N, C-alpha and C positions, 0 to 999 in steps of 0.2 A: 263518185266520192263520198253516198255515205259508206259502201265499203272500206272503202280510204280508211277514214274517221274511224271506225269502229275497227279496223283492222292497226293504225298506229293506236291509240288507246290501249284495244287488253296489251303489246306489245307494250307501253309503256308500264300497265298496273302489275305484265306480269317483271319488266324489270324492278321496278322497285321492290313489290317482297322478295327478289331476291339481294340488295340490297340488303333489305334490313333484317335478311338472318344473318346472326352472330357464327362464325366460326372460332371454336375456341383455343387455346390452344395454354394443354396444360402441363407443367413438370412438375413430376414428382422430386420431392426433396430427397427421398430416401428412399428403402427396396425394402417397409418393410409391410406390412400385410394393412395395414390402415391405409396407409396411403395408395396400396391397387386396390384395394377397396373404396377409397375414394374416388380414384381414376373412371374404373367401373361406373361407377355411380351417372360421374358428369360425362360421361361416353351414352349415357342409354344403355348402358350392356346389363340387359336384366336377366338373364339366363349366367354368367356369367359375374352375376351380383350374389348372386342363392347361394354360385358353388361355392365363390367366395366364403363369406360370412357360417355356409356350414361349413367348411376347413379351420377357422376363428373361431367358433366356440365347440367344435370337432373335441373330445376330451377333457372335455371342463363340462365338473358336472356345475359350476355354478355360471354358468358362462352360455348362454341362450342367443340366438339372431333377436329375439329381443331385446336381452337385454347389447347386443353388440351393437343395436342400430342403434339406442335408444346412448349410448356411455362413446360411439367413435365420429369424433369432429373432424371436421373438411374445413380447412381456414379459417380456425374460432365455431364456427355452425353445424346443427345439427347433419347427421345426415338429407333427411328429410327435406331440412331447407337449403340447400347446396343444391338437392338435386333442382328445386327448384328456380334454383339461381339460373341452375345453365340448364335453362328448360329440356333437363332430361323428363321427360314423361311417364313415362313406363318405368324406370328408376320411381320415381317420384309419387307413383300411384301404391307399390308396393313399400315402399321406406316408411309412407304416410300411415301405413295400416297397423303397420309395429310399433309404428312413438307412441309417447305417454299422451296420453290427454291432453294434459297441458302445455304440450309443444305437439301438435297438431297444425294442419295451414288448412289454407283454404284451396278447392284447383282455381283456381282463379279463371 
């Protein structure tokens, strides 16, 4: 009986975690490089995000990755805020490091 109760409790716990996780479906409004960066941020695709930011800054001496991170907004939020909203932990940590001090966020 104890084994049955333990198994049942574990099963309910696992199912509740699965039900609590959110699956977001984001649809870009255009095909701009900023929209692509937003999508990569929300998808937690760190490698793709770094490449996209390098391409965004490539060939422009005044635009750096740090400038891009602080200039681009997604749904009227900074990139780090956007990443945190969609639970994109890898991209959040990277973007928060590049965010200006006044906009930095704690990693709850």
